[in-house]
N, C-alpha and C positions, 0 to 999 in steps of 0.2 A: 976439375970436373969431379963431382961426387955422384956415385951410383946409388939409386934407391930402388929396391925391388917392389913390384906391384903388390906383393903379399903384405908388405908393411903398410901400404896405403889402404888396402882392403881391411886389415885388422884395425887400423886407426879409425876408419869410417864406421866400422861395426861398433866399436866402443863408444864413439861420439854419438851415434844414434840412440843408444841406450842411455848414456849419460844425460843428453839434452832432454830426453823425455821424462826422466826421473828426477832430475835436479835442476831447478831454476837457477839462472845466474844469481850470484849473491846480491847484486844491486837491485834486481827485480823483486826478489824475495824481501829484501829490506824495505823497498818502497811499499809493497803490499802490506807488510806488517806495521810499518810506520803509519800508513793510512788508516789502519784499523784503530789506532789510538787517536788520530786527529779528525776523523770523519765527524761532522757536526750532526748528521741525521742519525737518530737512534737505530732505525732499521738498517741504514747504510753501515753503521759501525758494527752491528751484529753480523751483517753479511761479510764485511771485510775481515772480521775475526774468524769466520768460518773458512774463508779463502786462505787465510794465513795458516790455519790448522791443517787444511788439506795439503798445502805445500810441504809442511813439516812431516805429515804422515806419509806422503809419497816418498820422500827421501828416506825416512826411517824404515819403511816397509819394502823399499825397492819396487815401487809401483809407479806407473805413469801418473804424472801430475794432472793430466786431462785424458778423458777417454778418446778424444780425437788426437791421435798421435801424429797427425799431419802428413803432408807430402814433404819428402826430404829435399830441402834446398841445400846445396853444397857449394861453398866458395873455396876454390883451390888456388892459392897464391904460390906459383911455382917459380923457384929461383932459376935464373938462366944458366947457372952452373950445375944444374941437376940433370943427370941422365936417368930416365925412368926405364928400368929393365924388366923384361918378362911379360910384356903385354901393354895394352892401352890403359891410360889413366881412366878414361870413362868406364871401361869394363871393370876395373878394380873398384871404382867408386860404387858401381851398381851391385857388384858382389858383396861389398861391405854393407850397403844398405839392406840387401836381402838377408844377410846373416844377422844384422842388428835387429831387424824387425821380427824375424822368425825366432832367433835364439833368445831375444829379449822379451818375447811374448807380447809384442806391440801390435796394435790393430793395423791391418793392411787396408789402405783406403784408396789405392790408385787403380784406375781402370785403363785398359790397354788402348781404348779408342774413345774419344769424347762423346760420340753419339751412340755407339753400340753398347757401351757401359759394361764390359766384361772385366772383372777384377783380375789383376795380375797375380794376386795371392802372395806377393812378397814385398809390396810397396815400391817396386821399381817400375819404371826408371826414375832416377832422381832428376831434379833440375840442377844442372851443373854449370857454374860460372867459373871460367878459368882465366887467370891473368898471369902474365910474366912479371917477375920482380927481380931485383938484384940478389945475388948471393947463391948459396948452395943448399938451401932448405926448402921445404914445402910446408906451408901453413894451411891446414884444413879446418874449415868451419862448417858445422852441420846446424842448420836452422829449420827444425820441423815446423811446417806452417799449417795450422788448422784452418779450415775453410769457413767457419762461422765468421771469423774476422776478415779472412782473405776476400770473401764475397762482397764485403762492404768497401773495398778499396776502389779508388777512382783515379782517372787520368784526364787531364784537361789540356788541350792545345790552345793556350792563351795567345793573343796577339801581343806584339811588343808594347802596345799602349797600356797593358795591364800594369798596375803598380803594387806597392807593398800591401795596401789595404785589400786589394782584390785577391791577392794570394792568401792573405790571412783569412779572409772570408771563406775562400774555397776550402782551406784546412778545417776551419770551424764547422762549415756546413757538411763536410764529409763525416765528421764525428756525429753531428746532429742526425744525419740520415741513417747512420749506422745504429744509433740508439742501443737498445738492449741486445740486438743481434750479434754484436761484436764481443759479448761477455765483458762489459766494462768492470773496472777501470781499464781503459785501453792504453796502448802505446802506439804512437803514430810516427812512422818513418816517412819523410818527405824528400822527394827528389825534384830539384829545380834546375832546368837547363838540359844540355845535350840535345837529343832528338827523341822521337816517340818511345823507342825501347830503352834508351839510356836513362831517361828520368825514372822509369820504373825500376831499373836495376839499382839506381842510386837510392830510391826509397826503400827497397828491400835491404840493401846494405845498412841503411840508417837504423833499421830495427835492431841491428847487432851491436850498436854503439852503447856503452854503459850509460845508464840514465843520469849519472852524476857528471857526465862530460858534455859540455856544450860545444857547438860549432866554434872553431878557432877564430872565425871572423866575427867581431863584436856585433856587426850589423845583423847577421843571421842568428847569433846567440840571442839578441833582443827579440827577434821574430819568434824563436822557439819559446821564449818565456811568454810573449804576448799571446801566441797561439794556445799554449797550455792554459793560461788564465781565461781566455775566451771560451775554451771548451769546458772548463770546470765551472763556468758561469751558466751552463745550459741546464743544470739541475737534473741531468739524466741519472747520475749517481751509480753506485755499485750495482751491477746486474740490472740496471734500468729502473731501480726502485726509488730514485731520487737521492740527492745528496751532493756533496762537494766533489768527490773524487770520481769524475767521469773519465779522466785520463791521468796516467802516472807520469807521462813524459812525451815530448815532441822532439824529434831529432831531424835536422835538415842537412842534406848533403847537396852540393851544387856542382855544376860543370859548365864550361863555356857553351854557348849556343849560337845559332844562326841569327843574323840581323833581322830576319823576317818572322822569327818565332819565339815562343816562351813556353816550353813544355813543363808541366807540373804534375807529379804523381804523388798520391798519398796512399801508402800501404798501411793498412790498419792491422794492428796486433792486439790480441786480447790480454787479459791480466797475466796469462802464462806465455809471455813472449819468450820463446825458448831458443837457445843457441849454445853451442859448446865448441871450443877450438883446441887444436893441438898442433905443435910444430914438430916436424920430423926431419 
């Protein structure tokens, strides 16, 4: 049994909030800058170049890469051989988010009640997903989620009669409906299976997968490629001004489901699909 004090968790979350908002994952940055060279539309190419410059400037100047610094989504993978000492994991996470957003001078965008809309002024509470894993370590991932793209996400409870083409069309049509609202080129995380809430969590997790890694199942890897091709044929383009790069990647995660259902969720991410991880 290994003991980890909540102060370590708090500090780690604090640092990850700042890191994720200031520095895009290398694969996302590379994809944006690569697209700036390959975009066929002159206006789209100019926009992609500006996006690439913005990413570099944010990292150089230690500024947020986007003004919407998002709602803090935290994935905590806790080893079963870990004893957390000094308080609750959830409290430590929220203290870390509060410190990260206040000390990192990040915009606080969370309201305490969905209808009365009073700002909490420190971007808490976070959305915390906790899972038990083997070992004596804790892996923490912070994925700040801006709501321009989040608002464009969709979930559909298909019947088991739905097929490959139906799912593909749903992914494509979600991107089409999102249009410029999602600050394209987008990244789409797709969850297939489980139940109502499970497929949504799968889709959120999928957004944290590196763009250069496909689903290990060749069947779903082909679906990822087919979905990306279909979305990039929509001619929405960078920031909605037309062009090839409407999306940078599609990641699909799956889970077993009930014989009577086929849940599918598409979580839309913008061109600054942010996440940072650390193991303690």
